[in-house]
N, C-alpha and C positions, 0 to 999 in steps of 0.2 A: 396214141401216145406219140407225140412228137418232141416232147423236152425230156432231159435228164439232167441229174446231179452226178458228177463223178468226183469221188473223194480222193485227192492225191496229195495230201498235206503232209504225210507221215515222213519221218526222218530216215527210216530204212536202217535203224542201228544194227539190226541183226545181220545186215549185209555188208558192214563196213569190212574193208576199206573201199569195196566197190561204189559205195554211195557217198564217199568222201567228197566228191566233186560232182556227182550227178544224182538227182532224186531217183528213188527206187522204180517209179513208173516209167523213166526215161532210160533205164539200163536195156541194152540190147538183147532181145530175146528172139532167137530164130531169124536173126538178121534184121530186125527193125526194133525201135524202142517199144517196149511191152505195150505201153499205153495205146500206139498205132493198131496193135491187135483188137484192144477193147473197142476203140472208136470205130473200127471198121465192121466189128460184129454189130455194134448199135446202130449203125448206119443201114446194115443189111436187114435189120428188124423194123426199118421204118422211122428210127429217131432221126430227127432233122436239126436239133438244137440242144447243145450240151453246155452246162455251166461247171467249170472246173473250179473245185474248192481247194485252192493251193495255199502253201505256207513255206515249207523248207525249199529254199533255191527256187522261188516262185517265178522268177523272171526267165528261167530256162523253158518253160511250158510253151509261153507265147512265143519264145524265139524259136521253138521247134515246129509248132502248128499254126501260128498266125491266127487268121480268122476261121480256119478249118476248111476253107473252100477246096483245097485239093483232095480232101477226103469227102466231099460232098456234105460237109456239116457247115453249121454256124456255131462257133465257139466263143464263150465269154468266160473271163477269168476273174474270180473272187479270192482276195488274199486274206487269210487270217493274220492279224497282227499279233495276237496271243491264241494259244492252244484253246480250242472250244469244245474239244470232245466230238464224237460222231454226230451226236444230235445237234450240238451247236454249230458244227460245220455245215449240216444240212439246211438249218435254219438261215444261216447266214447267207448262203449261196442262193436261197429261195428269194431273196430280194431281187434277184435278176430273171426269174421267171416270168413267162407271159401267160401261163395257163390260167384257165378259169378254175374256180373252186372245186368243181366236180370233175376237172380232167385228171387222168392218170400221169404220175411222174415217175419214170424210172430212176432209181438210186442205186448206184453200185461202187465197189470199192476198186482203187486203183492198183491193188496187188494180188487179185484172184484171177487166175486161169481157169476158164470155165467153158464147156459146151452147152450150157443151159440156153433152151429155146426162149428168147426173150420176147418173141411175139406171142408164143403160147402163154407165157406168163402174163403177160399183158391182157390177152383174151380171157383167161381165167379170171383175172381182177375184175374185169368189166362184166363178165357174165354173173358173178356171184355177188356183185355190189359191194364188194369189201371196202373197208376203210384202208387196210394195208394188207398186201400179200407178200410173204416171204418165200424165197428160194430155200429149200431145206435140202441137206444132203446126209444120207447114212454113212457113217464111218465106223471102222472096227473099234478104235479106241477115241472115245469123245471127250476125254477128261481135259483135253486143252482148248476145248471149244465151248460156246453157249449152246446149252441143250434146249430143244424147243419140241416139246410133246404135242401132239395133235389129237383131237377126237376122231371118231369114225366119220363125221362128216367134213373133216379137214380144217376145222377151227382150231386155232391155237389155244391151248389151256394153260400154259405157263411159260416162264423164261427162266431158266437156271444156268447162271454164268459160272463156268469152269468148276464142275462139281469136285469136291475134295475128298468124298467118301464114297464107298461102293453103293450105300443107300441111296446117295443122290442121283446116281445115274439110272434114270427110270427110262431112257429112251436113247436110241442111237442117232437120233435125228439132230443135226447141227444147224445153226444159222449159217448160211453159206454167203453171206454178205451181198446179196443182190435183192432188191425190193421193188414192189410197185406201191406208190403211195397216192391215195386221193389227194390233191393239191391242198384242200382245206385243211387236212391233217397236219401237214407240214407247217401250215401257217399257226397251229396251235402249240407249236413247240416255243418255249420261252425265249427271247431273242437276247443277244448280247451277254451270254454267260455259258460257262460249261454246261453241257448236257450229253449225258451217254445215252444213245438211242437203245441200247441193249439193256441197261440197268434202270432207266428212269422212263423214257418214252413209251417203249412197247409194254412194260408192266403197267403203267398208267392207263394205257388204253384198255388193257384187259380189265382193270378195277373199274372202268366205267362202261363195261359191257360193249365196247367197240367191236366191230366185226374184223378180226384179224385172222387171216389164213395162212396157211403153210402148204406149199406145193412141193412134194418130195419127187426130185428128179435125179435119175441115175446116170445122167452124163458125166463126162469128165470134169474133175474138180480138183484144184491145187492151189493152195496158199503158197505164193512165192516168196515168202519173208525170210527164208533161210538160204545160205549157199546151196545146200543140196537140193532144195527144191527149186531154186533159181535155175541150176543147170538142168535138172530133171525136165522142167517145163520147157525150155527151149528145146531140148532134144525131143520131147514128146511131139512138139509142133513140127520139128523138121520131118519126124518119122511119119507124121500124118495120124497119131493117135488121138490128136484133138485138131480141128480144122480152123483155119483163119483166112478171111479174104486177103489179108495183108501179107500172107507169107510169100517172100520175094524170089519164088523159084517153086519147083515141082518137089513135093514129098519124096524123101528117099534117105539113104543112110548118111548122107553128109550134104552141107549146103556151103558152097565156096562162092562167095560174093565177087561182083566184078572189081578187079584191081587187087585181088589176092593172088599170091603166087605160092603153088603147092609143087614140090619136086615130085617127078614121076615116080621115085622110088619111097614117097612117103605113104602112110597107110592112115585113112580117115574112116571112122565109122561110128555107130551108135548114135547118131543125130548131131554129130559135131558140126558147128559153125565156124567158118574161117572169115573174118571180116575183111573189108577193102583195106588194102595196104599192108595187111599180115603176110607172114612169109613162114612157110613150113618147109624145113630142110630135109635133105636126103636122110632116108632111114627113120625118120621120126614116126612115132605112132600116136595117134590122137584119137582117143575113143569118147564119145558123150560128153564133150566139152565146149566151152565157148571160148573162142580166141578172138579177142577184141581188136579194134582198128590199130594198125601199125605194130602190133606184136610180132615176136619172131621166136619160133620153136626150133632149137638147134639139131644138128646132126644127131641121129639115134637117140633123141630124147623120147620120153614116153610120158603121156599126159592123159590121165583117166578121170573122168567125171570132175573136171576141174574148170575154174573160170580164171582166164589169164588176161589182166587189165590192158588198157590201151598203152601201146609202144613199151611194154614189158619185153624182157629177154630172158629166154630159158636156154642155158647152156648145153653143150655137147654132153649126151649121155645123162643128163639130169632127169629125174623122174618125179612125177606129181601124181598124187592119189587123193582126190576129192580135196584139193587145196584152192585157196583163193590168192591169186597174185594181184596186188595193187597196181594201178597205173604207173608206168616209168620205172618199175622195179627190175633188178636185174639179179639173176640167179646163174652164177658161172658154172662151169662144167662140174659133173660128178656129184651133184648134191642130189639127195633122196628125200623128199618131203612125204611124211605119213598123213593119214587122213586128218582133216581138221585144221591143218596149219594154214595161218593167214599171214602173207607178208605185206607189210605196209607200203604205201605209195612211195616211189623214189628209193626204196632199200636196196642196198647191194650185198649179197650174200657171196663171199669168196668161194673159190674152188674147194670142193669136198668138205664143206663145213658143216653141213647138215647130213647125217647118214643113219640109215637103218642097218648097214652092214659095215664091216671094217673097211678104212679107206685103202686104196691100192699101195700106198707108200707110208712109211714110218711117219709119225708126229714130227711136224717141221719141214719135211721135204716138199710136201704139198704147196708149200708156200712159193716154192721156186718154179711151180708148175705155170706154164703160160696160161693165162686165163683165156678161155675161148668160148664166146657166147652165141656165135654165128656160124 
C-alpha cells in the first residue's frame, strides 16, 4: 500500500472558537499540527503518497505541507466545492490516485488520534482478499457511534448507525474511521454527488455479498472532535500514552517548545504544551492544557484541562477549568471560568467579571481595580 486518502474537509464546529481561523486537523496537538502526527504515522507504515480531501479553509493545508517532501511523502490536494459526504469525498479524491484496480488504498479521517498498526491492517487486507477492511474499536458506550458487528470469521455482518434504543446495541464494536479499500471498490462509489460511506457504501457492499472485514484493535483511539478530547489527546501524546514519530521532544509531564518562556516559579504538569512565543508567569499552575503560540498566562493563574488560543491573555489570579479561550482574547485578573465555558476570539473580559465565588470587593469597586493581565 503506497497510496492513501486523508479526509480533512470538516469545519470542526464542535471545536469553535479554536477552528474559527484554523481547520481542525491543523490545530496544534502536542506541539505540531494534528495532521502532522497522522502523516508521520502513515509514512512510517510505508505509505508514500497521500491525497488530501479538503474543503474548509482548504488553502491552509497546502500552505502548511506543500508537496510533502519534508515528511517523506508526496501530497496532493483535492478541494470539494460543495459538501459530498464521506463516500463522496473519497470518490472525489480518488481521481488523483495512481493505484491499479487491485491495489489496497488506505482511507482515514483527519480527526482521529489512533495507535492502530496501519501496516498490520494492510497485511490483513491482503491476506484475506477483502474488498474493504475496517479498523474497529470496542467502547464502553457505543451510542454515539456506528456499530459494526462481525461474525466469528471476522466478516462484517451489518452496519448500524448511532443506535437509539437498547435493543439496537448488539455489539460494542464501532467504526474507528480507518479503512483499507481495494481500489476498484472506491471506483464504484457514484461520483459527483453526496454519498455516506457509512449509510450507503458499506451497507450496499454487504447487500451484494462483497467481502467486508473488521479488525478489532485494542490500541489507543480518540475522536478529537470536542474541546475535552482535543486537550486530552494532546496531553496523552506528550505523556507517551500514544506514540507519534512527529512528537517534537521526549515524552514527559510537559512539553515546552523553543521560544517559549516559563518562569522558574511556574508549575507545568499533566502533559501540558507551551508553544513558541508563549509566556508562563511566576506562580502560574498549568495542568493538562494547550497554551498556543504567543499566549500569556499571568502570575498565579491556574489553568486546568483548557485550550488557550494564540496570543490570548490570562490575567493575574484568573482560573480556567476545562475552558476554551479563542485567539486574541483577554481575560483580566480575578476571573474564574467554570468547565465548558468558551470565550470568543478577541473578546475582552474585565477584572472579576466571571466568578464562581464572591469577588473580593463590593460591586462597583472592582471597576477601579487596575487591569493586570501579564
